[in-house]
N, C-alpha and C positions, 0 to 999 in steps of 0.2 A: 689390601690386594686390589680393590676396585680403583683406588687412586693410581696405583702403579700401572694397572691395565690401561687406564685412561691416558696416562702420559706416554706409554708405549704406543698406543693407538695414534696419538698426535704425532709422535716421531715417525711412525710408519707412513702416515699421510704425507708428512713433509718430505720424506725420502722419495716417495712416489712422485711427488710434485716436482722434486729436483730433477728426476729423470726426464720429465716432460717440460723442462724449463724453456726449451727452445720453441715450444708450441705457442702460436699467437694467442693472446688473451681473448677469450670469447665475449668480452664486455667492451662496448664503446660508449663514451659519454658525450653529452652536449649540455650546454647551459642556456638559460634564458632569464630575462629580467621582466618583472611585472610590477607596475605601480599600484599600491593599495590606497594610500592617502597622499596628501601633498608632499610629505617628506618621508613616507614609509614605503619601502620596496620589498619585494621578495625575490630572492635568487633561487631558481629551480634547477636542480641537477637531475638529468634524466639518463638512465642507463639502458642501453639496448643490449639484451642478453641473448646469445645464440641458443638455438634449440638444444634440449637435453642438459643444459647447464643451469645452475642456480646460484644466486648471489645472496649473501647473508644480510640480515637487517642490521640496525644500529646497535643492537644488544643493550648493554655489554654482557659478555659471557665469561664468567670466571672459570678457568680451566676448560674452556670450550673453544669453538672455532673463532677465527678472526672476524670480528664484526666490521661492518662498513663504517669508517670514521671520516670526519670532516674537520679540517683545521683552516683558520682564517687569519690572514695578515691584514689588519685594518689600518687605514689612515686615521688621522686625528679627528676628522669630521664625520666618522661613521661609528655607530654603535650597534651591536647585535640586540635583537629583540627576542628573548627566549632562546631556546635551543633548536637544533636542527629537527625538523619534523618529517615523518614519512607520509608522503602524499598518496601513496598506494598502500593498501593493506597487505602485509606479508602473509604467506601461507604458514601456519603454525604446525610444526611436526615434532613428535618426540623422537629424539635421536638416541638409539640404544648405545652407541659408542660413547657419547658424552654424558648419557644419563640425564638429559635435560630437554626441555622444550625449546626449539630454535625456530626463529622466523626466517623464511626463505622467500626470495623473489624469483620468478621465472618470466622470461621474455622481456619484461619491462619493470623498472623500478624508478620512482621519482621521489626526490627529497627536496624540502624547501627550507630556506633560512630567511627570516624577516630581518631587515636592518632599518635603522633610522639615519637619514642623511641630513647633516647640517651644512648647507651650502647648495651650490648648483650641480656639482658633479664630483665624482670620486672614482678611484681605481682600486679594486679589491683583489687581492691574491688569495686563492683558495687551493687547498690540497685535499684530494680524496684518495683514501687507501681502502682496498677491498680484496676479497679472496673469493674465488668461484670453485665449485665442485660439480662433478656429475656422479653417476651411480658407481663409477669405478675409481675415480681419482680426484684429487684436489690440486689446483695449481698454486704456486707460492703467492703470497700477498704481493700486490703491486700497487703503485700509487701514480697519480697524475696531477700536474699543476694546471691551474686555470687562472686567467686574468679576466676580471669582470668589470666593465665600465658601467657606472650608474649615473643617472642624471642626464645632463645635456647630451652626453655622448652615447647613451645607452639606447638599445632598441626596445623602448618601453612598450609593453602591450597594454591592451585595454584593462582597466582596473577590475572589470567584472570577471575576466578570465583569471586574474590573480586570486580573487576571492574564491573562485571555483576550485583552483588548485589548492588553496589553503585548506579547503574543507573536504577534499577527496578522502583523506584518512578518516575524518569524522564520520562521513556518510558511509564509508565502506566498513568501518569497525563496528557499527551498530547492527543489531539483529532484531530491533524492536518491530520492524516492518513484518518480520516473519510471524509475530504474534497476531498482527492484523490479518495476515494471509490465512492463519488458522481459523479465524472467525468466519471468513468466507468459505473455507473448506468445510467447516462444520455445517454451515447453511446448505452447501451443495449436497452433502451426505443426507441431510434430513429431507431435502426436496427430492433427491433421487429415490429415497424409500417411499415418499408419498406418491411419486409418479407411478411406481409399480402397482400401487393399490387403486389406481384410477380405472374406471370401467372400460377405457380404450385399450388398456395394456394387460391388466390382470388375466382376463379370459384367454389371451393369446399365449400366456406362459405355458400351460400344460399342452396346448395344441401344437405349438411350435416345437417343443422338446420331443413330444411324442412322434412328430413327423420325422425328426432326425433319427430317432431310435428305431422306428419301424421301417424307414426308407432305406436303411443301410443293412446289408447282410452281416456286416462285421460290426459288432457293438463298439469295439474300440474306435473304428472309423466314425461311427455315429457320434461318439463323444467328442472326437477330434473336430468333426464338422460343426457341432454345436458350439464348441469353444471358438472356432474361427468366426462363427456367426456373431458371438458376443464381441469379439474383437472388432468386427466391421461396424457394429452398433456404436462402439466407442469412437471409432474413426469418423463415422458420419456426423456425430455430434461435435467432435472436437476440431476436426480438420478445417471446416469452413471458417469458424471464428478465428482460428490460429492464422490461416492464410490471409484473411482480411487485415488483421492487426500487424502481421509481419510485413505485408506489402506496404501498409501505411508508414510503418517505422523505417523500412528500407528506403522508401522514396523521400519521405519528409523528415526523417530523423526523430530523435526523442522530443524535440521542441514541438514539432507538428503533431506527433502522437498525443502528447500531453494536452495540447490545445484542443484537439478533437475530443478527447475524453472529457476535458473540462466543459466544452460546449455541450456534449451529450448530457452531462450531469446537471447543468444549471440553466441552459438557454430555454426560453419559454416554448419554442417550437417543438423540440424533441420531447420535452417533459409533458407538454399537452398531448402529444401523440401517444406517449407511453400511458398517460392517464386514460385516454379514450380506449386504447387497446385493452387495458386491464378491465375497464367497465364492460366492453363488448364481450370479452372472454367470460366475465362473471355472469353476464346475462345468458350466455350459452350454457354455462354450468347450471344455472337455475332452470334450464329447459326451454328458454324462449325460442331458440333456434339451434341448429347444429352447424358448427364451423368445420368445414372439410376442405382439403386441397382439391384442385380440379381432378375429376374422375379419370381423365385421360392420362394424367401423371401416375396415378396409383395403378391403373390398369396396365400401363406400359411396363412399369416396374414389376408388377406381378407376373406379367407374361415372360419377362426376361428371367424371372426366378426359376422357370421350368427348364432352363438350359442345363442345369446340373453343374457339378464341379465348383471351383472357387468362384467363378462368375455368377453362377446361380445362387450361391450362398450370399454373395454380396448384394444381389438384388432382393433376396429375401429380407435381409437386414434393412435395405432401403425401403421396402414395402412396409415393414413394421414402423419405421420412423415416420413415414408419410401417413399411414393409417392412424397412428396414435397422436398425430399433430394436434387434434382438437383438445386433447388433455395435457400433453406435454408442452405445447406451445407457450401458454402463459407461465408455466413453471420455469421453462428455460429463459423466457424473457425476464422473469423476476430475478433470477440469480445472476444473469449476465449484466443486467442494468445496474444492479448493486455492485457488481465486481468492477465496473468501470471507474469506481471511486478509488481503486487501488492502483498499483503500478501497472505498466503496459502489459505485463505478462500474466497479471492476476486473472483476467477473464479466461485465458487459455488453461491455466491450472484448474480453475473452478469448473470449467466445462469438462475437463478430463476426469475430475473426481465425480461429478454428477453422472456422466455417461458410464463410468466404471461401476458405480453403485447400481445404476439402472440396468446394466447388462449382466451383472453378477448372478442374479437368480436364474437366468437362462443357462449360464455355464454350470452353476451349482446343480440344478435339477437334471442336467444332462449327465453330469458325472455321477450323481447319486439319484437315479430315477425313483427310488422309494420315497423321496421327499415329496413327489407329486401327490401321493396318497394322503399326505398330511396337510396339504393346502386346503384352506376353507373353500367351500363351493361358491360360485358366483351367485349373485342375487341382488335384492334391493339395497343391501348395505353398500354396494359399490356406487350406486347412484347417490346415496347419502354422503359418501366421501366426496363426490363431485360437487354437491351442493355446498358442503362445508368449505371446500376450496373456493367456491364462488363468494361466500361471505368474506373469506380471508383476502381474496383479490380486491374486493371493494375497499376494505380497510387499508391495504397496502397502496392502492391507487392514490390515496390522499397524499402520500409522501411526495409524489411528483408535483402536485399542485402546491404543496407546502414549500417545496424548493423554489418554485417560480415566485411565490408570494414573498419569500425571504430575499431572493436575489434582486428583485425589482422593487422591494419595499412597498407592496400593494396594501398590506394590512387587511386583507379580505379573509384569509384563513388563519387567524390568530389562534393561539393555543386552546382557548376555551371552545372555539367552534370546532376545531379538530377533535378535541376530546368528546364533544357532544355527539359528533357523527360516530365515533368509535363506540361510545356507550350504546347508542341505538343499534348499530350493526351487530355487536356481539350479544346484545340482549335478544335480538331477533334470532340469532344463531342458537341461543340457548332454548328459546321457545320452539325452534324447529327440531332440535334434538329431543325435546319432550313430546313431539308429535302434535303440537298445537298449530303448526304451520305446515302446509303441504304444497309441493310443487307438482308439475305436470307428470313426471315419470316416477313419482314416489309410490312405494307400496304402503298398504295400510299397516299401522303399528298397533298390534293388539296388546302388547305389554312392553315395558322398558327393561332391557337387559342390564346386567351389571356394567358391561363396557360402555353402553350409551349413558347410563346414569353417571358413571365416572366423568365422562366428557361434559355432561350437564353441570356437574359440581365445579369442574375446572373452569368452564365458560362463565358461569355466574360469579364465581369467585374473582375472576379477572375483571368483570364489570364492576364489582364492588371495589376492587383495587383502583379502578380508573376514576371513580366518582370524586374522591378527595382532590384530585388534580384540578377540578373545576374551581377550587379555592386556593390553588397554589402549591399543593403537595408536589414534591419534586419528581415522583415516579421514576426513580433512577433506572429501573430495569428497562424502561422504554425510552430513555433519553435520546437514543440514537434515531428514533423514528418520529418523535413528536417535535413540533416547532419549539424553539427556545422559550423558557418561562418569561423572558423579557418582553415577549409579544403579548402577554396576558394582561388584560385590563385590571382585573381584581385579584390581588394576592394578599392573603392575610398577613404574611411576613414579607414585606417588600424587599425585592432583590434587585431593583433597578439601579443602574449605575448613576451616580451623580456626576455632573459635568466637572471637568478639571480644567484649570487655566494653564495655557502654555507660557513660554518665556515672555511673550509680548502682552500678557494679560488678557488674551482672548480665549474664547472657548476652543477646546481641542478640535482640530480639523476632523470633519466627518462624524463628530459625536452627535449630530442632530438625527442621524439615521442608523448609526452603529452603536452597539452597547456591549460591554463586557459582563459576564455572568457574576452572580454572587456579590453585587455591589462593588466590584473592583473598579478602581480608577486607572485609566491608562490612555494609550494613544492608538491611532489607526494610520499614522503616516510615519515612515521611517526617519526622515530628516528631523521632523519635529520631536520624535521620541528620543533620537540620538542626542540632540542638543540638550534636551531636558535631563537625560541621564548623565551627561558630562557635567552639567551644572550641579546636579544633586549628588554626584559622586557615587552612583549606583550602577550596577550592570543592567543590561537590557534582557528581559525575558521576551523572546520573539515567538509568537504563536502564529504559525502559518496554517491557516484554517480556511473554511469555506461554508457557505450556507447549506450546501447539499452534502456535507460531510457527516455521515452517520457516526463514525468513530470520534469525531471532534466533539459532538454533543455528549457522547458517552464519557469521554475524558473529563469534560467540564462538570457533568453531573455526578460522576462517581469518584473522581480523583481530585479535581480542583476544589470540590466542596468540603474536603477533609479540613478540619480546623488547622492542623499543622501546616498544610499546603497554603491555605489562605493567609495565615500569619506571615509566612515567608514572602509570598508575593506582595502582600500589602506593605511590608516594612523594609524589605531588602532589595527589591527589584523595581525597575520601571517596566511596566507591562505594555507590550505592543502587539496588537492583533492585525495581521495582514490577511485580508479576505481576498483570495485569488479568483473568486467566481462572482464577485459583486457586479451587478449590471448598471449601477448608477453612473450616468454620464456626468463627468466633472466639469467645472468651469474651464474655459479655454486656457487660462493661465496654468492649469495643472496638467494639461496634455503633454505627452512626450513623443518624440520621434525616434524610432529605432534606427539601428545602423543601416538597415536596408530601405529606409525612407518611409516606413509605415507609421502612421499617426495613431497612437493609442489614446482613446478618449474616455473609456470607462475605468472605474477604480479597479475592478477585477483584472482587466488586461494589463494595466500598469503594474499592479502588484505581482501578477504572474510573471511578467517580463523581468521584473526586479529580482524576484525570488529564484527564478530558474537560472539567471545569469550569476547571481551573487552566491547562492547556496547550493545550486545544482539540485534543487529539491522539487519534486512534482507530487509526492504523496502527501496526504493530509490525515491526521495532524502531524506537524513537524515542528519540534520545539528547539530553538537555538538560544544559547546563553552567550551573549556578546559583551565584551569588555571595552577598554579604551582602544581607539583607533580601529574599531571594527574587528578586533581579535576575537576569535572563537575560543571561549574559555575551556570548555569540555566537549567531548563528542555529543552531537545533538541526539535527541530522543524522539521516538515516534509513538504510536499507539501502544500503551502498556498500562493496564489497570492496577498494577502493583503500586499502592500508595507509598509504602516505605521506600521503594525504589525511586519513585518520583521525588520524594523528600531528599533522598541522598543525592540525586541529580542536581537539585536546586542548591543544596548545601555545598556540593563540590564546586559549583559555579561561583558561589560567594567566596570560598577559600581561594580559588584560582584568581579571582579579581583582586583580593587583598595582596596576594603574592606577586602581582604583576604591576606594581606601582612604577610609573615611569619618572 
């Protein structure tokens, strides 16, 4: 019966389509040609789809809708490379009528077919057949013929654009970056909870909510006003960072935005400033001085809060944000600066999450006033929270100096120095929790409670965990924050990479200051690696990485270190690491000039330009498996700590390489 119903449904659709046959088709097509290599081109078919209509993907669908199909009439000097590819990711939807998942395109769809040309030029004939539907009807399948000139007569575009089009599907089809985003979101949630417990914020919680409940004759209105108050807190934290990023992206585009993020993440100036800001805030947390915004700003906001209504509530929220700045400022700085390592929208999402967690208690206690009676009383414990945050700020500040040290190859803050500082900082924090160290605003500790004792045990356990790292223990849990183990002078089990010779019998380019983890041999220049891979008959494993990339170090320490991963990388791939944030100025012969005439001199800028144009990638880490003629073997992969998934990713690349012999 289901099969009968399906066929009846298909017939019904076609009958409806026949009645509307005279209607102009809502899809128009255009083609373009892009050169990838000397004799390799890509034909791109782009469909412009009118609103409310959708086009089906390439399927195929047995007993289902008509998939979009392509046929080619090739001259003798042209061969197809692989099958037609979808350069845009379709929207997958379960269709109740056909009882299957179907891929749909709306507004735009792009498909690419790579070909190999023997000779100077050729003329290719192509036919595209498609069917479109909306919510009410489907039009009958139609087709269109195209004539495409390739070679001397073609309108060949820049090869970088071709590579970008080739990888649109791969970039769109992966969701690994979502896992990286979740790590930032978890950080934002934790920091939001910590911010609530600071002495600048916690005492204001019952005071503010009580004001709303007592100041309104209608309890329901008081709760509504408190909820609006929480909404404005979220808005005040999120809107400024969102506006700045969106303006930069609108004016400068993705390239400019990514360059700014890259500059903020690795250049010595912002990182030095971030380090000093963290140290200054830490000193303030320790009680050396108070950091407050200008009094006129706070007073003016507080005065406007008396106006009442929505405007008054807004200024009350603004007053809270300004007054709590001395405690929340360093916390906000911490999560925002870290979020800059992600995609352009990551800081916006992270700040939205942080501010929501931060504002939630105000809304919760307004909706359920009885919660106020269960909150702990303010006291010396709040100052202890502030001091503990000071120790954490000192430890986190080293990340910025470590990034500068790595990007500029200064070798001042190598791993053992970094660890020594952390061991001292967290040891002092443990003694503070025991009451052996006191700061200016601390209360006397007559006895150690269970909660404080628990923190003491956790802190000193952490210190004990750090100590073996001085002799080369991997410390995988902290791999994203510590400088790489390759910077350490003394390691019991050496993991330093040995130099590898290129095709000319010389040492690999840039191997005098760049190294791969876990003793892997590899390359740091695309052309050199590609030539070696072609000679060795192996695919390329391309690691798009950076010195300031926390997730890159985590992947290397927790995934690459797995024996099965190392075995595959060592024996079946040519490994290439492209650092897009390295500040090393290269010899003049290695400089490149961009299309707009800008001369790129540093390795990081050259790699960034190459990676952005060829792979359309700005996030780190980004792993690409590349075969012959620069073909992407499988969809690339981003941050994902699933070892089995990474192994399958590598194995699928090997299989695709074997099946793609030219």
